[in-house]
FIKOLZA-1660 file (N, C-alpha, C; in steps of 0.1 Angstrom, whole numbers, plus 5000, padded with zeros to 4 digits):
% residues 211
   i   px   py   pz ch aa at
   1 5219 2949 7178  A  M  N
   1 5227 2956 7188  A  M CA
   1 5218 2962 7198  A  M  C
   2 5221 2960 7211  A  A  N
   2 5213 2965 7222  A  A CA
   2 5212 2980 7222  A  A  C
   3 5200 2985 7225  A  D  N
   3 5198 2999 7226  A  D CA
   3 5205 3004 7239  A  D  C
   4 5215 3013 7238  A  P  N
   4 5223 3017 7251  A  P CA
   4 5214 3025 7260  A  P  C
   5 5204 3033 7254  A  S  N
   5 5196 3041 7263  A  S CA
   5 5187 3032 7271  A  S  C
   6 5182 3021 7265  A  R  N
   6 5173 3012 7272  A  R CA
   6 5181 3004 7283  A  R  C
   7 5194 3001 7280  A  A  N
   7 5202 2994 7290  A  A CA
   7 5205 3003 7301  A  A  C
   8 5206 3016 7299  A  A  N
   8 5209 3025 7310  A  A CA
   8 5197 3026 7319  A  A  C
   9 5185 3024 7314  A  E  N
   9 5173 3026 7322  A  E CA
   9 5171 3014 7331  A  E  C
  10 5174 3002 7326  A  E  N
  10 5170 2989 7333  A  E CA
  10 5175 2988 7348  A  E  C
  11 5188 2992 7351  A  P  N
  11 5192 2991 7365  A  P CA
  11 5183 2999 7375  A  P  C
  12 5176 3010 7370  A  A  N
  12 5169 3018 7379  A  A CA
  12 5155 3012 7382  A  A  C
  13 5151 3002 7375  A  K  N
  13 5138 2997 7377  A  K CA
  13 5136 2990 7391  A  K  C
  14 5145 2981 7395  A  P  N
  14 5144 2976 7409  A  P CA
  14 5144 2987 7420  A  P  C
  15 5152 2997 7418  A  A  N
  15 5152 3008 7428  A  A CA
  15 5139 3015 7428  A  A  C
  16 5133 3017 7416  A  A  N
  16 5120 3024 7415  A  A CA
  16 5109 3016 7422  A  A  C
  17 5110 3003 7420  A  R  N
  17 5100 2994 7426  A  R CA
  17 5101 2994 7441  A  R  C
  18 5114 2994 7446  A  Q  N
  18 5116 2995 7461  A  Q CA
  18 5111 3008 7466  A  Q  C
  19 5114 3019 7459  A  L  N
  19 5109 3032 7464  A  L CA
  19 5094 3032 7464  A  L  C
  20 5087 3026 7454  A  S  N
  20 5073 3026 7454  A  S CA
  20 5067 3018 7466  A  S  C
  21 5074 3007 7469  A  A  N
  21 5070 2998 7480  A  A CA
  21 5072 3006 7493  A  A  C
  22 5083 3013 7494  A  E  N
  22 5085 3021 7506  A  E CA
  22 5075 3032 7508  A  E  C
  23 5071 3038 7497  A  K  N
  23 5061 3049 7498  A  K CA
  23 5047 3043 7502  A  K  C
  24 5044 3031 7497  A  R  N
  24 5032 3024 7500  A  R CA
  24 5031 3021 7515  A  R  C
  25 5042 3016 7520  A  E  N
  25 5043 3013 7535  A  E CA
  25 5042 3026 7543  A  E  C
  26 5048 3037 7538  A  A  N
  26 5047 3050 7545  A  A CA
  26 5033 3055 7545  A  A  C
  27 5025 3053 7534  A  V  N
  27 5011 3057 7534  A  V CA
  27 5003 3049 7544  A  V  C
  28 5005 3036 7544  A  L  N
  28 4998 3027 7554  A  L CA
  28 5001 3031 7568  A  L  C
  29 5014 3034 7571  A  A  N
  29 5018 3039 7584  A  A CA
  29 5011 3052 7588  A  A  C
  30 5011 3061 7578  A  G  N
  30 5004 3074 7581  A  G CA
  30 4990 3072 7583  A  G  C
  31 4983 3063 7575  A  S  N
  31 4969 3061 7576  A  S CA
  31 4966 3055 7590  A  S  C
  32 4974 3046 7594  A  R  N
  32 4972 3040 7607  A  R CA
  32 4972 3050 7618  A  R  C
  33 4981 3059 7618  A  A  N
  33 4982 3070 7628  A  A CA
  33 4970 3079 7627  A  A  C
  34 4966 3082 7615  A  E  N
  34 4954 3091 7613  A  E CA
  34 4941 3085 7617  A  E  C
  35 4939 3073 7612  A  F  N
  35 4926 3066 7615  A  F CA
  35 4925 3063 7630  A  F  C
  36 4935 3059 7637  A  L  N
  36 4935 3056 7651  A  L CA
  36 4933 3069 7659  A  L  C
  37 4938 3080 7654  A  R  N
  37 4937 3093 7661  A  R CA
  37 4924 3100 7659  A  R  C
  38 4919 3099 7646  A  N  N
  38 4907 3107 7643  A  N CA
  38 4895 3099 7639  A  N  C
  39 4896 3086 7638  A  G  N
  39 4884 3078 7633  A  G CA
  39 4884 3078 7618  A  G  C
  40 4875 3070 7613  A  Y  N
  40 4874 3069 7598  A  Y CA
  40 4868 3081 7592  A  Y  C
  41 4857 3086 7597  A  A  N
  41 4850 3097 7590  A  A CA
  41 4858 3109 7590  A  A  C
  42 4865 3112 7600  A  A  N
  42 4873 3125 7601  A  A CA
  42 4886 3125 7594  A  A  C
  43 4891 3113 7591  A  T  N
  43 4904 3112 7584  A  T CA
  43 4902 3115 7569  A  T  C
  44 4911 3123 7564  A  T  N
  44 4911 3126 7550  A  T CA
  44 4924 3122 7543  A  T  C
  45 4923 3121 7530  A  M  N
  45 4935 3116 7523  A  M CA
  45 4946 3127 7524  A  M  C
  46 4942 3140 7525  A  D  N
  46 4952 3150 7527  A  D CA
  46 4960 3148 7540  A  D  C
  47 4952 3145 7551  A  R  N
  47 4959 3142 7564  A  R CA
  47 4968 3130 7563  A  R  C
  48 4964 3120 7556  A  V  N
  48 4972 3108 7554  A  V CA
  48 4985 3111 7547  A  V  C
  49 4983 3119 7536  A  A  N
  49 4995 3123 7529  A  A CA
  49 5005 3130 7537  A  A  C
  50 5000 3140 7545  A  A  N
  50 5009 3148 7554  A  A CA
  50 5015 3139 7564  A  A  C
  51 5008 3129 7570  A  A  N
  51 5014 3120 7580  A  A CA
  51 5024 3111 7574  A  A  C
  52 5022 3107 7562  A  A  N
  52 5031 3098 7555  A  A CA
  52 5043 3105 7549  A  A  C
  53 5042 3119 7548  A  G  N
  53 5053 3126 7542  A  G CA
  53 5054 3125 7527  A  G  C
  54 5043 3122 7521  A  V  N
  54 5042 3121 7506  A  V CA
  54 5032 3130 7501  A  V  C
  55 5031 3131 7487  A  S  N
  55 5021 3140 7481  A  S CA
  55 5008 3132 7481  A  S  C
  56 4997 3140 7479  A  K  N
  56 4984 3134 7478  A  K CA
  56 4983 3125 7466  A  K  C
  57 4990 3130 7455  A  A  N
  57 4990 3122 7443  A  A CA
  57 4996 3108 7445  A  A  C
  58 5006 3107 7454  A  T  N
  58 5013 3095 7457  A  T CA
  58 5003 3085 7464  A  T  C
  59 4995 3091 7474  A  V  N
  59 4985 3083 7481  A  V CA
  59 4975 3077 7471  A  V  C
  60 4970 3085 7462  A  Y  N
  60 4960 3080 7452  A  Y CA
  60 4966 3071 7442  A  Y  C
  61 4979 3072 7440  A  S  N
  61 4986 3062 7430  A  S CA
  61 4986 3048 7436  A  S  C
  62 4986 3047 7449  A  H  N
  62 4986 3034 7456  A  H CA
  62 4972 3029 7460  A  H  C
  63 4963 3039 7464  A  F  N
  63 4950 3035 7469  A  F CA
  63 4940 3044 7463  A  F  C
  64 4930 3038 7456  A  T  N
  64 4921 3046 7448  A  T CA
  64 4912 3055 7456  A  T  C
  65 4909 3052 7469  A  D  N
  65 4900 3060 7477  A  D CA
  65 4903 3056 7492  A  D  C
  66 4896 3063 7501  A  K  N
  66 4898 3061 7515  A  K CA
  66 4893 3047 7519  A  K  C
  67 4882 3043 7514  A  E  N
  67 4878 3029 7518  A  E CA
  67 4888 3019 7514  A  E  C
  68 4893 3020 7502  A  T  N
  68 4903 3010 7498  A  T CA
  68 4915 3010 7507  A  T  C
  69 4919 3022 7511  A  L  N
  69 4931 3024 7520  A  L CA
  69 4928 3018 7533  A  L  C
  70 4916 3020 7538  A  F  N
  70 4912 3014 7551  A  F CA
  70 4912 2999 7551  A  F  C
  71 4907 2993 7540  A  Q  N
  71 4906 2979 7538  A  Q CA
  71 4920 2973 7537  A  Q  C
  72 4929 2980 7531  A  C  N
  72 4943 2975 7530  A  C CA
  72 4950 2976 7544  A  C  C
  73 4946 2986 7551  A  L  N
  73 4952 2987 7565  A  L CA
  73 4946 2976 7574  A  L  C
  74 4933 2973 7572  A  T  N
  74 4927 2962 7579  A  T CA
  74 4934 2949 7576  A  T  C
  75 4937 2946 7564  A  H  N
  75 4945 2934 7560  A  H CA
  75 4958 2934 7568  A  H  C
  76 4965 2945 7568  A  Q  N
  76 4978 2946 7575  A  Q CA
  76 4977 2944 7590  A  Q  C
  77 4967 2950 7596  A  M  N
  77 4965 2949 7611  A  M CA
  77 4961 2935 7615  A  M  C
  78 4952 2929 7607  A  V  N
  78 4948 2915 7610  A  V CA
  78 4960 2906 7608  A  V  C
  79 4967 2908 7597  A  G  N
  79 4979 2899 7594  A  G CA
  79 4989 2900 7605  A  G  C
  80 4992 2912 7610  A  E  N
  80 5001 2913 7621  A  E CA
  80 4997 2906 7634  A  E  C
  81 4984 2907 7637  A  R  N
  81 4978 2901 7649  A  R CA
  81 4978 2885 7647  A  R  C
  82 4975 2880 7636  A  V  N
  82 4975 2866 7633  A  V CA
  82 4989 2861 7635  A  V  C
  83 4999 2868 7630  A  A  N
  83 5013 2864 7631  A  A CA
  83 5017 2863 7646  A  A  C
  84 5012 2873 7654  A  Q  N
  84 5015 2873 7668  A  Q CA
  84 5009 2861 7675  A  Q  C
  85 4997 2857 7671  A  L  N
  85 4990 2846 7678  A  L CA
  85 4995 2832 7673  A  L  C
  86 4997 2831 7661  A  F  N
  86 5000 2817 7655  A  F CA
  86 5015 2816 7651  A  F  C
  87 5022 2827 7652  A  G  N
  87 5037 2826 7649  A  G CA
  87 5039 2829 7634  A  G  C
  88 5049 2838 7631  A  P  N
  88 5052 2841 7617  A  P CA
  88 5062 2831 7612  A  P  C
  89 5067 2822 7620  A  G  N
  89 5076 2812 7616  A  G CA
  89 5077 2800 7626  A  G  C
  90 5085 2791 7623  A  E  N
  90 5086 2779 7632  A  E CA
  90 5091 2783 7646  A  E  C
  91 5099 2793 7647  A  A  N
  91 5104 2796 7660  A  A CA
  91 5093 2801 7670  A  A  C
  92 5083 2807 7664  A  A  N
  92 5072 2812 7672  A  A CA
  92 5059 2804 7670  A  A  C
  93 5060 2793 7664  A  A  N
  93 5048 2785 7661  A  A CA
  93 5043 2779 7674  A  A  C
  94 5030 2776 7674  A  L  N
  94 5024 2770 7686  A  L CA
  94 5029 2756 7688  A  L  C
  95 5028 2750 7700  A  P  N
  95 5033 2737 7703  A  P CA
  95 5025 2726 7694  A  P  C
  96 5032 2715 7692  A  G  N
  96 5025 2705 7684  A  G CA
  96 5014 2698 7690  A  G  C
  97 5014 2697 7703  A  D  N
  97 5003 2690 7711  A  D CA
  97 4991 2700 7711  A  D  C
  98 4979 2696 7706  A  P  N
  98 4968 2705 7705  A  P CA
  98 4964 2711 7718  A  P  C
  99 4964 2704 7729  A  R  N
  99 4960 2710 7742  A  R CA
  99 4970 2721 7746  A  R  C
 100 4983 2718 7744  A  Q  N
 100 4993 2728 7747  A  Q CA
 100 4992 2740 7738  A  Q  C
 101 4989 2737 7725  A  A  N
 101 4987 2748 7715  A  A CA
 101 4976 2757 7719  A  A  C
 102 4964 2751 7723  A  L  N
 102 4953 2759 7727  A  L CA
 102 4956 2768 7739  A  L  C
 103 4963 2762 7749  A  A  N
 103 4966 2769 7761  A  A CA
 103 4976 2781 7758  A  A  C
 104 4985 2778 7749  A  E  N
 104 4995 2789 7745  A  E CA
 104 4987 2800 7737  A  E  C
 105 4978 2795 7729  A  L  N
 105 4970 2805 7721  A  L CA
 105 4962 2814 7730  A  L  C
 106 4956 2808 7740  A  A  N
 106 4947 2816 7749  A  A CA
 106 4956 2826 7756  A  A  C
 107 4968 2822 7761  A  H  N
 107 4976 2832 7768  A  H CA
 107 4981 2843 7758  A  H  C
 108 4984 2839 7746  A  R  N
 108 4988 2849 7736  A  R CA
 108 4977 2859 7733  A  R  C
 109 4965 2854 7733  A  C  N
 109 4953 2863 7730  A  C CA
 109 4951 2873 7741  A  C  C
 110 4953 2868 7754  A  L  N
 110 4950 2876 7765  A  L CA
 110 4961 2884 7772  A  L  C
 111 4973 2880 7769  A  E  N
 111 4985 2887 7775  A  E CA
 111 4989 2899 7767  A  E  C
 112 4993 2910 7773  A  P  N
 112 4998 2922 7765  A  P CA
 112 5010 2918 7757  A  P  C
 113 5012 2924 7745  A  C  N
 113 5024 2922 7737  A  C CA
 113 5026 2934 7728  A  C  C
 114 5037 2935 7723  A  E  N
 114 5040 2946 7714  A  E CA
 114 5031 2946 7702  A  E  C
 115 5025 2957 7699  A  G  N
 115 5016 2958 7688  A  G CA
 115 5001 2956 7691  A  G  C
 116 4999 2950 7703  A  Q  N
 116 4985 2947 7706  A  Q CA
 116 4977 2959 7709  A  Q  C
 117 4983 2970 7715  A  T  N
 117 4976 2982 7718  A  T CA
 117 4970 2988 7705  A  T  C
 118 4978 2988 7694  A  D  N
 118 4973 2993 7681  A  D CA
 118 4961 2985 7676  A  D  C
 119 4962 2972 7678  A  F  N
 119 4952 2963 7673  A  F CA
 119 4939 2965 7681  A  F  C
 120 4940 2966 7694  A  L  N
 120 4928 2969 7702  A  L CA
 120 4922 2982 7698  A  L  C
 121 4930 2992 7696  A  A  N
 121 4925 3005 7692  A  A CA
 121 4918 3004 7679  A  A  C
 122 4924 2997 7670  A  F  N
 122 4918 2995 7657  A  F CA
 122 4904 2987 7658  A  F  C
 123 4904 2977 7666  A  F  N
 123 4892 2969 7669  A  F CA
 123 4881 2979 7674  A  F  C
 124 4885 2987 7684  A  R  N
 124 4875 2997 7689  A  R CA
 124 4870 3006 7678  A  R  C
 125 4879 3011 7669  A  L  N
 125 4875 3019 7658  A  L CA
 125 4865 3013 7649  A  L  C
 126 4868 3000 7645  A  V  N
 126 4859 2993 7636  A  V CA
 126 4845 2991 7643  A  V  C
 127 4845 2988 7655  A  V  N
 127 4832 2986 7662  A  V CA
 127 4825 3000 7662  A  V  C
 128 4832 3010 7666  A  G  N
 128 4826 3024 7667  A  G CA
 128 4820 3029 7653  A  G  C
 129 4827 3025 7642  A  E  N
 129 4823 3030 7629  A  E CA
 129 4814 3020 7622  A  E  C
 130 4811 3009 7628  A  S  N
 130 4804 2998 7620  A  S CA
 130 4789 3002 7617  A  S  C
 131 4783 3010 7625  A  E  N
 131 4769 3014 7621  A  E CA
 131 4769 3023 7609  A  E  C
 132 4778 3032 7608  A  R  N
 132 4778 3041 7596  A  R CA
 132 4785 3035 7584  A  R  C
 133 4795 3026 7587  A  F  N
 133 4803 3021 7576  A  F CA
 133 4803 3006 7578  A  F  C
 134 4792 2998 7576  A  P  N
 134 4792 2984 7578  A  P CA
 134 4802 2976 7570  A  P  C
 135 4805 2981 7558  A  Q  N
 135 4815 2973 7549  A  Q CA
 135 4829 2973 7556  A  Q  C
 136 4832 2983 7563  A  L  N
 136 4845 2983 7570  A  L CA
 136 4846 2971 7580  A  L  C
 137 4835 2970 7588  A  A  N
 137 4834 2959 7598  A  A CA
 137 4834 2946 7591  A  A  C
 138 4827 2945 7580  A  R  N
 138 4826 2932 7573  A  R CA
 138 4840 2927 7568  A  R  C
 139 4848 2937 7563  A  T  N
 139 4862 2934 7559  A  T CA
 139 4870 2929 7571  A  T  C
 140 4869 2935 7582  A  F  N
 140 4876 2931 7594  A  F CA
 140 4872 2917 7598  A  F  C
 141 4859 2915 7599  A  V  N
 141 4854 2901 7603  A  V CA
 141 4859 2891 7592  A  V  C
 142 4858 2894 7580  A  G  N
 142 4862 2885 7569  A  G CA
 142 4876 2881 7570  A  G  C
 143 4885 2890 7573  A  Q  N
 143 4899 2887 7575  A  Q CA
 143 4902 2878 7586  A  Q  C
 144 4895 2880 7597  A  L  N
 144 4897 2871 7609  A  L CA
 144 4891 2857 7606  A  L  C
 145 4880 2857 7599  A  E  N
 145 4874 2844 7595  A  E CA
 145 4883 2836 7586  A  E  C
 146 4889 2843 7577  A  Q  N
 146 4898 2837 7567  A  Q CA
 146 4911 2832 7572  A  Q  C
 147 4917 2840 7581  A  Y  N
 147 4931 2837 7584  A  Y CA
 147 4933 2831 7599  A  Y  C
 148 4924 2835 7608  A  A  N
 148 4925 2830 7621  A  A CA
 148 4916 2819 7625  A  A  C
 149 4903 2820 7622  A  F  N
 149 4894 2810 7627  A  F CA
 149 4897 2796 7622  A  F  C
 150 4900 2794 7609  A  P  N
 150 4902 2780 7605  A  P CA
 150 4914 2773 7613  A  P  C
 151 4924 2781 7617  A  Q  N
 151 4935 2775 7625  A  Q CA
 151 4930 2770 7638  A  Q  C
 152 4921 2777 7644  A  V  N
 152 4915 2773 7657  A  V CA
 152 4906 2760 7655  A  V  C
 153 4899 2760 7645  A  V  N
 153 4890 2749 7642  A  V CA
 153 4899 2736 7640  A  V  C
 154 4910 2737 7633  A  R  N
 154 4919 2726 7631  A  R CA
 154 4924 2721 7644  A  R  C
 155 4927 2730 7653  A  L  N
 155 4933 2725 7666  A  L CA
 155 4922 2717 7674  A  L  C
 156 4910 2721 7673  A  F  N
 156 4899 2713 7680  A  F CA
 156 4896 2700 7672  A  F  C
 157 4897 2701 7659  A  A  N
 157 4894 2689 7651  A  A CA
 157 4904 2678 7653  A  A  C
 158 4917 2682 7656  A  T  N
 158 4927 2672 7657  A  T CA
 158 4930 2668 7672  A  T  C
 159 4924 2675 7681  A  S  N
 159 4927 2673 7695  A  S CA
 159 4922 2660 7701  A  S  C
 160 4910 2656 7696  A  G  N
 160 4904 2644 7702  A  G CA
 160 4899 2645 7716  A  G  C
 161 4898 2658 7721  A  F  N
 161 4894 2660 7735  A  F CA
 161 4879 2657 7736  A  F  C
 162 4871 2662 7727  A  L  N
 162 4856 2660 7728  A  L CA
 162 4852 2654 7715  A  L  C
 163 4853 2641 7713  A  P  N
 163 4850 2635 7700  A  P CA
 163 4836 2638 7695  A  P  C
 164 4826 2640 7704  A  E  N
 164 4812 2642 7700  A  E CA
 164 4810 2657 7697  A  E  C
 165 4819 2665 7700  A  A  N
 165 4817 2680 7698  A  A CA
 165 4820 2684 7684  A  A  C
 166 4813 2695 7680  A  D  N
 166 4816 2701 7667  A  D CA
 166 4828 2710 7668  A  D  C
 167 4839 2707 7660  A  P  N
 167 4851 2716 7662  A  P CA
 167 4848 2730 7659  A  P  C
 168 4839 2734 7650  A  E  N
 168 4837 2748 7647  A  E CA
 168 4830 2754 7658  A  E  C
 169 4820 2747 7664  A  V  N
 169 4813 2753 7676  A  V CA
 169 4823 2755 7687  A  V  C
 170 4831 2745 7690  A  S  N
 170 4841 2746 7701  A  S CA
 170 4850 2757 7698  A  S  C
 171 4855 2759 7686  A  A  N
 171 4864 2770 7683  A  A CA
 171 4857 2784 7685  A  A  C
 172 4844 2785 7682  A  R  N
 172 4837 2798 7684  A  R CA
 172 4835 2800 7699  A  R  C
 173 4832 2790 7707  A  V  N
 173 4831 2791 7721  A  V CA
 173 4844 2796 7727  A  V  C
 174 4855 2790 7723  A  F  N
 174 4869 2793 7727  A  F CA
 174 4872 2808 7724  A  F  C
 175 4870 2812 7712  A  I  N
 175 4873 2825 7708  A  I CA
 175 4863 2835 7714  A  I  C
 176 4850 2832 7714  A  G  N
 176 4840 2841 7720  A  G CA
 176 4843 2844 7734  A  G  C
 177 4847 2834 7742  A  S  N
 177 4850 2836 7756  A  S CA
 177 4861 2846 7758  A  S  C
 178 4871 2846 7750  A  M  N
 178 4882 2855 7751  A  M CA
 178 4878 2869 7746  A  M  C
 179 4871 2869 7735  A  V  N
 179 4866 2882 7730  A  V CA
 179 4857 2889 7741  A  V  C
 180 4849 2882 7748  A  H  N
 180 4841 2887 7758  A  H CA
 180 4849 2894 7769  A  H  C
 181 4860 2887 7773  A  L  N
 181 4868 2893 7784  A  L CA
 181 4876 2906 7778  A  L  C
 182 4881 2905 7766  A  I  N
 182 4888 2916 7760  A  I CA
 182 4878 2928 7758  A  I  C
 183 4866 2925 7754  A  L  N
 183 4856 2935 7752  A  L CA
 183 4853 2942 7766  A  L  C
 184 4851 2935 7776  A  M  N
 184 4847 2940 7789  A  M CA
 184 4859 2948 7795  A  M  C
 185 4871 2942 7795  A  Q  N
 185 4882 2948 7802  A  Q CA
 185 4890 2959 7793  A  Q  C
 186 4891 2956 7780  A  D  N
 186 4899 2965 7772  A  D CA
 186 4891 2975 7764  A  D  C
 187 4882 2970 7756  A  L  N
 187 4875 2979 7747  A  L CA
 187 4866 2988 7754  A  L  C
 188 4860 2983 7765  A  L  N
 188 4851 2992 7773  A  L CA
 188 4857 2997 7786  A  L  C
 189 4870 2995 7787  A  H  N
 189 4878 3001 7799  A  H CA
 189 4872 2996 7812  A  H  C
 190 4869 2983 7813  A  G  N
 190 4863 2978 7825  A  G CA
 190 4871 2969 7834  A  G  C
 191 4884 2970 7833  A  R  N
 191 4893 2961 7841  A  R CA
 191 4890 2962 7856  A  R  C
 192 4887 2973 7861  A  E  N
 192 4884 2974 7876  A  E CA
 192 4871 2969 7879  A  E  C
 193 4862 2969 7870  A  V  N
 193 4848 2963 7872  A  V CA
 193 4848 2948 7870  A  V  C
 194 4854 2944 7859  A  V  N
 194 4855 2929 7856  A  V CA
 194 4869 2925 7860  A  V  C
 195 4871 2923 7873  A  N  N
 195 4884 2921 7878  A  N CA
 195 4888 2906 7878  A  N  C
 196 4891 2901 7866  A  V  N
 196 4894 2887 7864  A  V CA
 196 4908 2885 7859  A  V  C
 197 4916 2877 7866  A  D  N
 197 4930 2874 7862  A  D CA
 197 4930 2867 7849  A  D  C
 198 4937 2872 7839  A  R  N
 198 4936 2866 7826  A  R CA
 198 4943 2853 7825  A  R  C
 199 4954 2851 7833  A  G  N
 199 4961 2838 7833  A  G CA
 199 4952 2827 7838  A  G  C
 200 4945 2830 7849  A  R  N
 200 4935 2821 7855  A  R CA
 200 4924 2818 7846  A  R  C
 201 4919 2828 7839  A  F  N
 201 4908 2827 7829  A  F CA
 201 4912 2818 7818  A  F  C
 202 4924 2820 7813  A  A  N
 202 4929 2811 7801  A  A CA
 202 4930 2797 7806  A  A  C
 203 4936 2794 7817  A  E  N
 203 4937 2780 7822  A  E CA
 203 4923 2774 7825  A  E  C
 204 4914 2782 7830  A  G  N
 204 4901 2776 7833  A  G CA
 204 4893 2773 7820  A  G  C
 205 4895 2782 7810  A  L  N
 205 4889 2779 7797  A  L CA
 205 4893 2767 7791  A  L  C
 206 4906 2764 7791  A  I  N
 206 4912 2752 7785  A  I CA
 206 4907 2740 7793  A  I  C
 207 4907 2740 7806  A  K  N
 207 4901 2729 7813  A  K CA
 207 4887 2726 7810  A  K  C
 208 4879 2737 7808  A  L  N
 208 4865 2735 7806  A  L CA
 208 4863 2729 7792  A  L  C
 209 4870 2733 7782  A  L  N
 209 4868 2728 7768  A  L CA
 209 4875 2716 7765  A  L  C
 210 4886 2713 7772  A  C  N
 210 4895 2702 7768  A  C CA
 210 4895 2691 7778  A  C  C
 211 4886 2690 7787  A  R  N
 211 4887 2680 7798  A  R CA
 211 4884 2666 7792  A  R  C
% end
């Protein structure tokens, strides 16, 4: 015969899991606000708990320490940006033609979009903290290398534009050119100094690499 007390407990388990997931997301959202506002060194788990509206014990039940929390936030931020660039589903996927896909990818990288402001602020934070906390920067770079870079390599490998060229090198030139412009215009606040139209830049880059 089934234990009635156990049966009464079972329906609560999915709700408890959902509540736990919601609290984890609240902690990540609170940490995003605190890290972007105060930087890594000045952010405390107490501040994160207050921003998330949860107890400090709840924060530690999901993340063992501040570094682990920052690494999980890094995974989230990079994942969001990769989804923006390559599409979270077929509706937002890049075109099938490699040249068109690279052109669209260049425009997505350089054109403002919802959520990009936070990512650029996070990028700036990682660069600023990289000297004192190199592991944080390595996590950020590792995530980009794992989830974004191989997709660009595949586009060059299947394009047939430059049969003699190394797809990995071509991909790094492509990405590096855009990172340079983002660094000059956005991260270093130099749009008035480096006055380059991003649409023209993207089109010129594609012509240069895919002619």
